[in-house]
PLY file of the C-alpha trace (Angstrom):
ply
format ascii 1.0
element vertex 111
property float x
property float y
property float z
element edge 110
property int vertex1
property int vertex2
end_header
17.39 -13.68 -41.23
18.47 -15.43 -38.04
19.71 -13.72 -34.92
22.22 -15.33 -32.66
21.93 -14.55 -28.95
24.28 -16.02 -26.45
23.15 -17.30 -23.08
24.30 -14.15 -21.29
22.11 -11.89 -23.43
19.10 -14.15 -23.03
19.63 -14.20 -19.26
19.88 -10.40 -19.19
16.68 -10.09 -21.23
14.85 -12.46 -18.89
16.15 -10.64 -15.82
15.17 -7.21 -17.08
11.76 -8.50 -18.17
11.11 -10.09 -14.80
12.24 -6.91 -13.03
9.88 -4.86 -15.16
6.93 -7.17 -14.49
7.74 -7.21 -10.76
7.89 -3.41 -10.80
4.51 -3.17 -12.47
3.01 -5.58 -9.93
4.47 -3.50 -7.09
3.04 -0.29 -8.55
-0.43 -1.82 -8.93
-0.29 -3.29 -5.41
0.77 0.08 -4.01
-2.03 1.92 -5.77
-4.56 -0.65 -4.59
-3.27 -0.31 -1.04
-3.56 3.47 -1.18
-7.10 3.54 -2.56
-8.41 0.56 -0.58
-11.44 1.45 1.44
-11.22 -1.38 3.97
-9.58 0.66 6.71
-11.52 3.82 5.96
-14.83 1.98 6.26
-13.87 0.68 9.68
-12.83 4.15 10.80
-16.02 5.75 9.59
-18.14 3.05 11.20
-16.48 3.41 14.58
-16.52 7.23 14.47
-20.20 7.18 13.51
-21.13 5.45 16.77
-18.92 7.59 19.01
-21.34 10.58 19.20
-24.13 8.23 20.28
-22.16 7.15 23.33
-20.95 10.64 24.30
-24.14 12.07 25.89
-24.88 8.79 27.66
-21.39 8.73 29.15
-22.11 11.97 30.97
-24.90 10.27 32.89
-23.38 6.85 33.47
-19.91 6.33 34.90
-19.58 2.89 33.30
-20.08 4.35 29.82
-17.18 6.75 30.32
-14.77 3.84 29.95
-16.59 2.77 26.80
-16.24 6.30 25.42
-12.50 6.28 26.12
-12.17 2.89 24.43
-14.14 4.13 21.43
-11.88 7.18 21.10
-8.82 4.95 21.33
-10.27 2.71 18.61
-10.85 5.66 16.28
-7.28 6.84 16.89
-5.90 3.35 16.20
-7.84 3.06 12.95
-6.59 6.50 11.85
-3.00 5.40 12.50
-3.67 2.21 10.56
-4.91 4.20 7.56
-1.80 6.39 7.63
0.40 3.30 7.81
-1.43 1.67 4.89
-0.97 4.79 2.76
2.74 4.82 3.64
3.11 1.18 2.63
1.28 1.87 -0.63
3.56 4.81 -1.44
6.62 2.68 -0.66
5.37 -0.05 -2.98
4.77 2.47 -5.78
8.25 3.96 -5.41
9.86 0.52 -5.27
7.97 -0.56 -8.38
9.00 2.56 -10.27
12.62 1.98 -9.24
12.49 -1.61 -10.48
11.06 -0.46 -13.82
13.83 2.14 -14.18
16.49 -0.46 -13.35
14.96 -2.78 -15.93
15.08 -0.06 -18.55
18.72 0.72 -17.66
19.60 -2.97 -18.04
18.05 -3.02 -21.52
19.74 0.24 -22.48
23.14 -1.07 -21.40
22.63 -4.12 -23.61
21.91 -1.94 -26.61
18.48 -3.46 -27.20
0 1
1 2
2 3
3 4
4 5
5 6
6 7
7 8
8 9
9 10
10 11
11 12
12 13
13 14
14 15
15 16
16 17
17 18
18 19
19 20
20 21
21 22
22 23
23 24
24 25
25 26
26 27
27 28
28 29
29 30
30 31
31 32
32 33
33 34
34 35
35 36
36 37
37 38
38 39
39 40
40 41
41 42
42 43
43 44
44 45
45 46
46 47
47 48
48 49
49 50
50 51
51 52
52 53
53 54
54 55
55 56
56 57
57 58
58 59
59 60
60 61
61 62
62 63
63 64
64 65
65 66
66 67
67 68
68 69
69 70
70 71
71 72
72 73
73 74
74 75
75 76
76 77
77 78
78 79
79 80
80 81
81 82
82 83
83 84
84 85
85 86
86 87
87 88
88 89
89 90
90 91
91 92
92 93
93 94
94 95
95 96
96 97
97 98
98 99
99 100
100 101
101 102
102 103
103 104
104 105
105 106
106 107
107 108
108 109
109 110
Protein backbone atom coordinates (compact mmCIF):
# COMPACT_ATOMS: atom_id res chain seq x y z
CA UNK A 1 0.00 0.00 0.00
CA UNK A 2 1.77 3.12 -1.26
CA UNK A 3 0.55 6.65 -0.81
CA UNK A 4 1.27 9.32 -3.33
CA UNK A 5 1.73 12.85 -2.01
CA UNK A 6 2.47 15.72 -4.30
CA UNK A 7 4.96 18.42 -3.45
CA UNK A 8 2.25 20.86 -2.38
CA UNK A 9 0.86 18.48 0.25
CA UNK A 10 4.32 17.70 1.59
CA UNK A 11 5.09 21.42 1.81
CA UNK A 12 1.81 22.05 3.65
CA UNK A 13 2.57 19.23 6.09
CA UNK A 14 6.05 20.61 6.75
CA UNK A 15 4.71 24.14 7.20
CA UNK A 16 1.99 23.10 9.62
CA UNK A 17 4.43 20.91 11.54
CA UNK A 18 6.95 23.72 11.83
CA UNK A 19 4.22 26.14 12.92
CA UNK A 20 3.10 23.69 15.59
CA UNK A 21 6.63 23.18 16.90
CA UNK A 22 7.25 26.95 16.88
CA UNK A 23 3.99 27.44 18.79
CA UNK A 24 5.00 24.91 21.41
CA UNK A 25 8.39 26.57 21.80
CA UNK A 26 6.70 29.97 22.22
CA UNK A 27 4.33 28.57 24.86
CA UNK A 28 7.19 27.02 26.84
CA UNK A 29 9.27 30.20 26.56
CA UNK A 30 6.31 32.27 27.75
CA UNK A 31 5.67 30.03 30.73
CA UNK A 32 9.35 30.09 31.65
CA UNK A 33 9.37 33.88 31.40
CA UNK A 34 6.32 34.14 33.65
CA UNK A 35 7.62 31.82 36.35
CA UNK A 36 11.26 32.93 36.20
CA UNK A 37 12.52 34.09 39.53
CA UNK A 38 15.43 36.18 38.29
CA UNK A 39 13.64 39.52 38.52
CA UNK A 40 11.75 38.66 41.67
CA UNK A 41 14.98 37.74 43.47
CA UNK A 42 16.49 41.10 42.60
CA UNK A 43 13.38 42.91 43.80
CA UNK A 44 13.28 41.05 47.07
CA UNK A 45 16.98 41.61 47.66
CA UNK A 46 16.75 45.34 47.09
CA UNK A 47 13.56 45.73 49.15
CA UNK A 48 15.14 43.73 51.99
CA UNK A 49 17.89 46.34 52.41
CA UNK A 50 15.61 49.38 52.13
CA UNK A 51 14.33 49.24 55.77
CA UNK A 52 17.94 49.16 57.01
CA UNK A 53 18.68 52.48 55.34
CA UNK A 54 15.43 54.20 56.39
CA UNK A 55 16.20 54.98 60.07
CA UNK A 56 19.77 56.01 59.24
CA UNK A 57 18.51 58.43 56.60
CA UNK A 58 16.63 60.36 59.25
CA UNK A 59 19.91 61.16 60.99
CA UNK A 60 22.17 61.71 58.00
CA UNK A 61 21.29 64.00 55.12
CA UNK A 62 23.58 62.14 52.72
CA UNK A 63 21.71 58.88 53.29
CA UNK A 64 18.42 60.50 52.27
CA UNK A 65 19.58 60.47 48.66
CA UNK A 66 20.54 56.82 49.02
CA UNK A 67 17.06 56.07 50.37
CA UNK A 68 15.45 57.81 47.41
CA UNK A 69 17.68 55.87 45.01
CA UNK A 70 16.81 52.62 46.77
CA UNK A 71 13.09 53.35 46.48
CA UNK A 72 13.52 54.16 42.80
CA UNK A 73 15.38 50.87 42.31
CA UNK A 74 12.59 48.88 43.96
CA UNK A 75 10.04 50.64 41.75
CA UNK A 76 12.10 49.94 38.62
CA UNK A 77 12.43 46.25 39.48
CA UNK A 78 8.66 46.01 40.10
CA UNK A 79 8.01 47.53 36.67
CA UNK A 80 10.49 45.08 35.16
CA UNK A 81 8.65 42.14 36.71
CA UNK A 82 5.33 43.39 35.33
CA UNK A 83 6.89 43.80 31.89
CA UNK A 84 8.37 40.28 32.00
CA UNK A 85 4.99 38.79 32.91
CA UNK A 86 3.40 40.70 30.03
CA UNK A 87 5.99 39.39 27.60
CA UNK A 88 5.45 35.86 28.89
CA UNK A 89 1.68 36.13 28.44
CA UNK A 90 2.17 37.48 24.91
CA UNK A 91 4.45 34.56 24.07
CA UNK A 92 1.91 32.06 25.41
CA UNK A 93 -0.93 33.61 23.40
CA UNK A 94 1.20 33.77 20.26
CA UNK A 95 2.21 30.12 20.68
CA UNK A 96 -1.39 29.03 21.17
CA UNK A 97 -2.40 30.98 18.06
CA UNK A 98 0.34 29.30 16.01
CA UNK A 99 -0.80 25.87 17.21
CA UNK A 100 -4.41 26.67 16.25
CA UNK A 101 -3.31 27.89 12.81
CA UNK A 102 -1.30 24.70 12.37
CA UNK A 103 -4.32 22.60 13.26
CA UNK A 104 -6.50 24.60 10.84
CA UNK A 105 -3.96 24.02 8.06
CA UNK A 106 -4.06 20.26 8.70
CA UNK A 107 -7.86 20.26 8.87
CA UNK A 108 -8.14 22.10 5.56
CA UNK A 109 -5.92 19.46 3.95
CA UNK A 110 -8.17 16.69 5.18
CA UNK A 111 -5.39 14.94 7.09
